[in-house]
C-alpha positions in Angstrom: 0.5 0.0 0.0 1.4 3.7 -0.8 -0.2 6.5 -0.1 0.2 9.8 -2.4 0.0 13.4 -2.2 1.0 14.3 -5.4 -1.8 16.4 -7.4 -2.3 14.9 -10.1 -3.8 11.8 -8.0 -5.3 14.6 -5.6 -9.3 13.1 -6.1 -9.0 9.7 -7.8 -10.3 7.1 -6.6 -11.5 3.4 -7.9 -9.7 0.8 -9.6 -7.3 -0.1 -12.3 -7.8 -3.4 -14.4 -8.8 -4.7 -11.3 -4.9 -4.6 -10.2 -4.8 -1.5 -8.7 -7.1 0.8 -6.2 -7.2 4.3 -5.2 -8.8 5.3 -2.2 -9.7 8.1 -0.6 -8.7 8.9 3.2 -9.3 12.9 4.1 -6.4 14.7 2.0 -4.3 11.3 1.0 -5.0 8.9 -1.8 -3.9 5.4 -0.9 -3.3 3.0 -3.6 -3.1 -0.6 -2.6 -3.6 -3.9 -4.4 -7.5 -5.2 -4.9 -8.7 -7.3 -3.0 -9.1 -10.6 -3.1 -12.9 -12.0 -2.5 -13.4 -15.3 -4.1 -12.2 -17.1 -0.5 -14.5 -15.1 2.1 -16.8 -16.3 3.9 -20.4 -14.3 5.0 -22.1 -15.1 8.3 -25.6 -16.4 8.4 -26.9 -12.7 8.9 -25.1 -11.2 5.4 -26.5 -14.4 4.0 -30.1 -13.5 5.3 -29.5 -10.2 4.3 -28.8 -10.7 0.7 -31.5 -13.5 0.2 -34.0 -10.1 1.6 -32.3 -8.0 -0.7 -32.7 -10.6 -3.9 -36.8 -10.3 -2.6 -36.7 -7.0 -2.3 -35.5 -5.9 -5.7 -37.8 -8.6 -7.3 -40.7 -7.0 -5.8 -39.5 -3.6 -6.7 -39.1 -4.0 -10.3 -42.7 -6.2 -10.2 -44.3 -2.9 -8.9 -42.4 -0.6 -10.8 -43.4 -3.3 -14.3 -47.2 -2.3 -13.2 -47.9 1.8 -13.8 -51.1 1.5 -11.4 -49.4 -0.4 -8.7 -46.4 2.0 -9.6 -49.0 5.4 -9.0 -50.3 3.5 -5.7 -47.1 3.1 -3.7 -45.6 6.5 -4.7 -48.8 8.1 -3.6 -48.3 5.7 -0.3 -44.3 6.4 0.4 -45.2 10.0 -0.7 -42.3 10.3 -2.8 -41.3 11.3 -6.5 -40.9 8.7 -9.4 -36.8 8.9 -9.1 -36.7 8.1 -5.5 -39.8 4.9 -5.6 -37.2 1.9 -6.1 -35.1 3.1 -3.0 -38.2 3.6 -1.4 -40.0 0.6 -2.2 -36.5 -1.6 -1.4 -36.3 0.2 2.1 -40.6 -0.4 2.7 -39.7 -4.0 2.1 -36.8 -4.5 5.0 -38.7 -2.4 7.2 -41.8 -5.4 6.7 -39.2 -8.0 6.9 -38.1 -6.9 10.0 -41.1 -6.1 11.4 -42.1 -9.9 10.4 -39.4 -11.7 12.0 -40.0 -9.4 15.5 -36.3 -8.0 15.5 
């Protein structure tokens, strides 16, 4: 890992060719190796959240595909069209947490 305060790298972030990563920490740019995520293991809670997110995505897409359901959801959630998808995801997570008693 290298730290740079070079003018050309000042606001750079992201990755290059899945080889190196540029990160911002305060006024410094960190250059590091791209992380190897192939051997990571997820906890049971992380797996459950991923599962809920898949379900939430499917439900949000279903609602947004139907114009009438989409309008009803906009009114119910009191959001504009461009914020509907995120609001539907949030609503789904809240419903799941309430059902699971968290």
